[in-house]
C-alpha positions in Angstrom: 110.1 107.7 83.6 107.1 105.9 85.2 103.8 107.8 85.5 102.0 107.9 88.8 98.4 106.7 89.3 96.9 110.2 89.4 98.6 111.2 86.2 97.5 108.1 84.4 93.9 108.4 85.7 93.7 112.0 84.6 95.0 111.4 81.1 92.6 108.5 80.4 89.7 110.4 82.0 90.3 113.6 80.0 90.5 111.7 76.7 87.3 109.7 77.6 85.5 112.9 78.7 86.4 114.8 75.5 85.0 111.9 73.5 81.7 111.4 75.4 81.1 115.1 76.0 81.3 115.7 72.2 78.8 112.9 71.7 76.5 114.0 74.5 76.8 110.7 76.3 78.4 111.8 79.6 75.5 110.6 81.8 75.0 107.2 80.2 78.7 106.5 80.1 79.0 107.5 83.7 76.2 105.1 84.7 78.0 102.2 82.9 81.3 103.1 84.4 79.9 103.4 87.9 78.6 99.9 87.7 82.0 98.6 86.5 83.8 100.5 89.2 81.5 98.9 91.8 82.3 95.4 90.5 86.1 96.1 90.6 86.0 97.7 94.0 83.9 94.9 95.5 86.0 92.2 93.9 89.7 93.1 94.1 90.6 89.5 93.2 89.1 90.1 89.8 91.8 92.8 89.0 94.5 90.6 90.6 93.5 87.8 88.2 93.7 90.1 85.2 97.2 91.0 86.3 98.3 87.5 87.1 101.0 85.8 85.1 99.4 82.4 85.9 96.2 83.0 84.0 96.4 82.7 80.2 95.4 85.6 77.9 92.3 83.9 76.5 90.9 83.5 80.0 91.6 87.1 80.8 89.9 88.2 77.6 86.8 86.2 78.6 86.8 87.8 82.0 87.0 91.3 80.3 84.1 90.3 78.0 82.0 89.4 81.0 82.8 92.7 82.7 81.9 94.7 79.7 79.1 92.5 78.4 76.3 95.1 78.3 78.5 98.2 78.0 78.7 100.6 75.1 81.5 100.4 72.6 83.3 103.4 74.2 83.3 101.7 77.6 84.4 98.4 76.1 87.3 100.2 74.3 88.4 101.9 77.5 88.4 98.5 79.4 90.3 96.8 76.5 92.8 99.7 76.3 93.6 99.8 80.0 94.1 96.0 79.9 96.2 96.1 76.8 98.5 98.8 78.2 98.7 97.0 81.6 96.8 99.7 83.4 93.6 97.8 84.3 94.4 98.3 88.0 93.9 102.1 87.5 90.4 101.7 86.0 88.6 102.7 89.3 90.8 105.8 89.6 90.1 106.6 85.9 86.4 106.3 86.5 86.5 108.5 89.5 88.5 111.2 87.7 86.0 110.9 84.8 83.1 111.4 87.2 84.8 114.6 88.5 85.0 115.9 84.9 81.3 115.1 84.2 80.2 116.7 87.4 82.3 119.8 86.8 80.7 120.2 83.3 77.3 119.8 84.8 78.0 122.3 87.6 77.9 119.7 90.3 80.3 120.0 93.3 80.8 117.0 95.6 81.9 118.2 99.0 83.0 116.4 102.1 82.0 118.2 105.3 83.6 117.4 108.7 82.0 118.6 111.8 82.2 117.8 115.5 78.5 117.0 115.7 76.0 116.2 113.0 74.5 119.1 111.1 70.8 119.8 111.3 68.8 119.9 108.0 68.6 123.7 108.2 72.4 123.9 108.6 73.0 121.5 105.7 70.7 123.6 103.5 72.5 126.9 104.4 75.9 125.3 103.9 74.8 124.0 100.5 73.6 127.5 99.5 76.9 129.1 100.6 78.9 126.5 98.7 76.8 126.9 95.6 77.7 130.6 95.7 81.3 130.0 96.5 81.9 127.5 93.7 79.4 128.9 91.3 77.8 125.5 91.0 74.3 124.5 90.0 74.2 121.8 92.7 76.3 120.8 95.8 76.3 117.2 97.0 77.4 116.9 100.6 78.9 113.9 102.4 78.9 114.5 106.1 81.6 113.1 108.5 81.4 113.6 112.2 84.9 114.0 113.7 85.0 115.0 117.4 88.7 115.8 117.1 87.9 119.1 115.3 86.2 120.3 118.5 83.8 122.6 116.7 83.3 124.5 113.4 83.5 122.9 110.0 86.0 121.6 107.4 84.8 121.5 103.8 86.8 119.7 101.1 85.5 120.4 97.6 87.0 121.1 94.1 90.6 120.4 95.3 90.2 123.0 98.0 90.0 122.8 101.8 88.0 125.4 103.7 89.0 125.0 107.3 86.8 126.8 109.8 87.4 124.3 112.6 88.0 125.3 116.2 91.1 123.0 116.4 92.7 124.9 113.5 91.9 128.3 115.0 93.3 127.3 118.4 96.5 126.0 116.7 96.9 129.3 114.8 96.5 131.3 118.1 99.0 128.9 119.8 101.5 129.6 116.9 101.0 133.4 117.2 101.7 133.3 120.9 104.9 131.2 120.4 106.3 133.7 117.9 
């Protein structure tokens, strides 16, 4: 049975997190991995080359050595392991999942906020305070998205939850209750 990308990413990320958290190196490891993720995302042909059957193994190993040149041994091992097990294409997803685990341990919540119009600084501050209480976090990092289709209100996506207070959703609920 083949595993999906999310399952693979989670398994690798959890194993890596358990290792780095015990060593107290979460932040430094995350910094290294963020740089590597950026390289891989900005250069998708790099991953394609690593997966290509036309490129010999020695060349691929040299490419990996260049990618992990200044990395710690833990990060080098992760890169080599994902390559050896033919899962190098999942490395950005593994890093993202690892980042979620590091943030959770530090009490940091990343939230995406959709509104019909941009929020003022005061609204952002109040929303952050509410989300800190709701998620019992030490810090909330907001990413704002303006989407005129929601008409009004706010949609917050954080910690695998969606808090939908949009006018469009409320109107749809009223419409459904009238139809019944």
